[in-house]
N, C-alpha and C positions, 0 to 999 in steps of 0.2 A: 126530741123526747118521744117515747113510744106512747101509744094510747092503751087504756085498760083493755079494750077489746083485743088489740094486737098481742099484748102480753098473755092474756088468757088463752088465745088461740095458739100462739107460738110455743108455749110451755105446757099446753093441755091442762090448765089449772082447773080445779074442781072447787065447788063451794065447801068451806070449812065449817064445822059445827059451831065454832066460837065466833064466826064472822070472817069475811074476806075469802080469798081463794088460795089454794095450795096445791102442790104436787110433790110427792116424795121422789127425790132424786137419788138417794143413796140409802141402803140398809146393809150393814155389814153381814157377810155370810157367816161369820163366826159369832158365837154367843158366850156370854158369861153365865155360868150355871147359877141357879138360885141359891145354892149353898155358899157361893162366893160373894153374893150381894147382901146389902143390909136387909133387915127384916121387913122394911116398908115395901119391898117388891114381892109380888105374889108368884113369881116364877122366873125362869131364865129370861135374859134380855140380850139383844144384839149389842155388840160393842158400841155402835154409834148409828145414828140416822141423821139425814139432812133433807130439808125441804126448801122449796121456793115458797114465798108467802107474799101475796099482793093484797093491799088494803087500799080502798078508794075512799075519797072524801064522802061523808054522809054515812059511812059504815064504820064499824069498830070491831076489834077483837075483844070479846067480853072477858071479864075477870074469870080466871081459871088458875089451876095449879097442876103441876106434874111432880113426879117423884125424882126427877133427874135435873141436873143443871142444864140450862138451855142458853147457848151462845147465839146471839143475833148478829147478822152481817148486813150492812147496808149496801145495796147495789145501784139503784137509780130511782129517779122520781123525786118526790118531796120528802122532807124530813119526817121521821116517825117518832112519836113519843110513846115510850113504854113505861107505864105506871106500875110500880112494884110496891107491894106491901109485904115486908119481910115478916117471918114468923114472930119476931119480937115486937111487931107493930110499927116499926120504923118505915116511913114512906120514902121512896126514892124515885126520881124521874130520870130515866135513861133517854138521852137524846141521840137518836141515830140519824146520821146524815153526813154531808161532805163539807159543812161549814164549820171547820175546826175552830175558827176564831170565835164562834158563837157557843162553844162548848159541846158541839156535836162530835160524835165519834163513829168510826166505821164498824166497830164491834163492841158489844156489851154482853154481860152475862147476867141472867136471872138465876139466882141460886135455887136449888131443889126445895120444894115445899113453900115457896113464896107465891102469894097471889099476884097475878099480873094481868094487865089489859093494855091494849095499844090503839093508837089512832093517828091518822095523818095530821100534820100540823094544820091549824086553822088557815084557810086560804089555799091549801095545797090541793092537788088533784088526786094523786096516788103516791103510795110508797111501795117499792118493790125491794124486798129483803129476803134473807135466808135465815134458817134456824137449824143449828146443829145440836143434837141432844146425845148425851152420854151418861150412863148407859142409854142405849137406844130407846126411842119413843115407843110406847105401847098404849093403846087406848085404855087398858086396864089401869094405867097410872094417871089418867086424865080426870079432873074433877072441875066441872063448871060451877061457878059460885051462884048461890042464891042471894039476892040483894038483902033480904031481911036478915039472914044469918050472918053475912059479912058485916053488915051495918051494926049488928049487935056486938060483934067482936071489936069493930073499929069505928065507933060513933063519930069521931072527929073527921072521918073521911066519908060521911054519909052522902054528900052531894056528888062526889066523884064516883062512888059505888053505884048510886042510883042511875047516873048517866051512862055507866059502862057495864051494866049487867043486862041480861035479856030476860 
């Protein structure tokens, strides 16, 4: 197993605003024009983008949402829990990892507009995953949650929201 330091150095990972480390590995050269996209997008977007994402124990990816679907891919390390609150208020736990017998999967999708946060499983050291976004990621589509506002919308999940917001 690799160390967090080795992965950060090898892939030249940078701190991510939501927590963890990331490196954009792909951004399509072609774009979808804004007239061909739903109104929730403020301009043209790349067809797709992909990043490496590393999260270590004691850190978390804070609740946020984007305007595109995001497909998560498990690579190595410990399992990752992705907590999803769908726009209709339904909670879903996506378990990324290689223990298929325990209900983990190698890939999972967070639908556009859903609030989501992630953390390495308790007792784990780190999770090294990837995220593919289509239409491609743009920080104009990124919204970091405020705990008070999210709790007002979903009071039944107040403990999870308080724990996974910055």
